[in-house]
C-alpha positions in Angstrom: -5.4 -17.1 23.2 -4.0 -14.9 26.0 -6.7 -13.5 28.3 -5.4 -9.9 27.9 -6.1 -9.9 24.1 -9.4 -9.3 22.3 -10.5 -9.2 18.7 -11.7 -5.9 17.2 -11.8 -4.2 13.8 -9.0 -1.9 13.0 -11.6 0.8 12.5 -12.6 0.4 16.2 -9.1 0.6 17.6 -7.8 3.7 19.5 -4.9 5.9 18.3 -1.5 4.4 19.2 -3.1 1.0 20.0 -1.2 -2.1 18.8 -2.2 -5.6 17.9 -1.7 -8.6 15.7 -3.8 -9.0 12.5 -6.0 -12.0 13.1 -8.0 -12.2 9.9 -9.2 -10.2 6.8 -13.0 -10.5 6.5 -14.2 -9.5 3.1 -15.6 -11.1 -0.1 -14.1 -8.3 -2.1 -11.1 -9.7 -3.9 -9.8 -6.3 -4.8 -9.6 -5.2 -1.2 -8.0 -8.5 -0.2 -5.4 -8.3 -2.9 -4.6 -4.6 -1.9 -4.1 -5.6 1.7 -2.0 -8.6 0.9 0.2 -6.5 -1.4 0.8 -4.1 1.4 1.9 -7.0 3.7 -1.3 -6.9 5.8 -1.6 -10.6 6.6 -2.7 -12.7 9.6 0.1 -12.7 12.2 1.4 -9.2 11.2 1.9 -6.7 14.0 0.0 -3.4 13.4 -0.3 -0.1 15.1 -3.0 2.5 14.5 -1.5 6.0 14.2 -4.7 8.1 13.4 -8.3 7.7 12.5 -9.1 10.9 10.8 -9.3 12.0 8.0 -8.3 8.5 7.0 -7.1 5.5 8.9 -3.3 5.5 9.1 -1.5 2.5 10.6 2.0 1.2 10.7 3.1 -2.3 9.6 6.8 -2.8 10.2 8.5 0.4 9.1 5.7 1.3 6.6 2.8 3.6 7.3 -0.4 3.0 5.3 -3.5 5.1 4.9 -6.9 3.4 4.1 -10.6 4.4 4.2 -13.1 3.1 6.7 -14.4 0.4 4.4 -10.9 -1.2 4.3 -10.1 -0.6 7.9 -13.3 -2.4 8.9 -12.3 -5.7 7.3 -9.0 -6.0 9.2 -9.6 -7.8 12.5 -6.9 -7.4 15.2 -6.1 -9.1 18.4 -5.3 -6.1 20.5 -2.2 -6.3 22.7 
């Protein structure tokens, strides 16, 4: 791993911060299926747009809004 990257939850990222999804950490199959259906998979580039009132992030050309519970299971290697 590159020294300039570190692993944090999407919910802990700053606005406009970018990274690569490292892992999805949840035992909730429903959340996991929802994220996978939106294309949120390890290796995917992600950018946090806003944190309030919901977490809005961009994956490719798509913007997605999720609540804190879902944002906290997405672990990102920050670029």
